[in-house]
C-alpha positions, -999 to 999 in steps of 0.1 A, spaced: -62 701 716 -65 667 700 -53 635 715 -15 629 702 -11 596 684 18 579 701 41 558 682 54 531 705 74 500 696 76 475 723 102 447 723 89 420 744 121 401 742 144 429 753 144 420 789 134 456 796 101 459 815 72 470 793 63 500 816 101 511 815 99 511 776 67 531 774 85 557 799 116 558 780 99 561 748 77 590 757 106 607 773 126 602 740 96 616 719 95 647 744 132 651 742 133 651 704 103 673 699 78 645 686 57 653 717 54 689 729 41 705 761 3 705 761 -1 675 738 -28 651 750 -18 615 755 -42 584 751 -60 572 781 -44 544 799 -72 521 788 -68 531 750 -30 529 750 -33 494 768 -56 482 742 -36 496 713 -3 481 726 -20 449 736 -6 450 772 -22 450 806 -39 481 818 -19 482 849 14 482 827 4 515 811 -10 528 844 24 522 861 42 539 830 19 570 834 23 570 872 62 573 868 58 601 844 33 618 866 56 616 896 83 629 874 62 659 865 64 651 827 25 643 825 -5 654 842 -37 637 845 -68 659 849 -98 638 859 -125 640 833 -102 658 808 -75 634 801 -34 631 803 -12 661 789 24 667 787 29 693 813 30 728 799 59 740 817 91 717 816 117 731 839 151 734 823 164 708 847 136 684 838 142 686 801 181 681 806 174 652 829 151 637 800 177 643 775 203 626 796 180 595 803 172 592 768 208 589 758 218 565 788 188 542 778 199 542 741 234 534 751 225 507 775 202 490 748 232 491 722 259 479 746 236 451 761 228 439 725 262 441 714 276 422 744 248 396 740 259 392 703 294 384 714 313 416 706 343 428 727 346 461 746 371 471 720 349 463 690 319 482 706 342 510 713 356 513 679 322 509 661 310 540 684 340 561 673 336 553 638 299 561 637 305 594 655 333 603 629 308 594 601 279 615 617 303 645 622 315 641 585 279 640 572 269 669 595 298 691 582 288 686 545 
């Protein structure tokens, strides 16, 4: 199987550690089907070079993903998305993805000076719009 081309977008000004951004984005891509079980990921060295980050940053992200049994590194073969994602792992990934998205949105909105009421209203309006678009 060919190595999967990851599309990671790092924000060096977000305050969220780079290794956490890598973990979150790989989890998001797995949760939304961009990455599939069995897909091969780039080596730590290749991904670090591509993202222009320290080797240890990517190694830490991969270690976290490995400990969560999301990826498996096979010496001499490469790093792969695990073939069998247990249902609770898939659901946990989905929940963590939503929590990370929500946190980023809320943190940024607060940083820009929006009130809790304004943030809540914007979420409600967007949910309503999304539902209406889906129902068409």
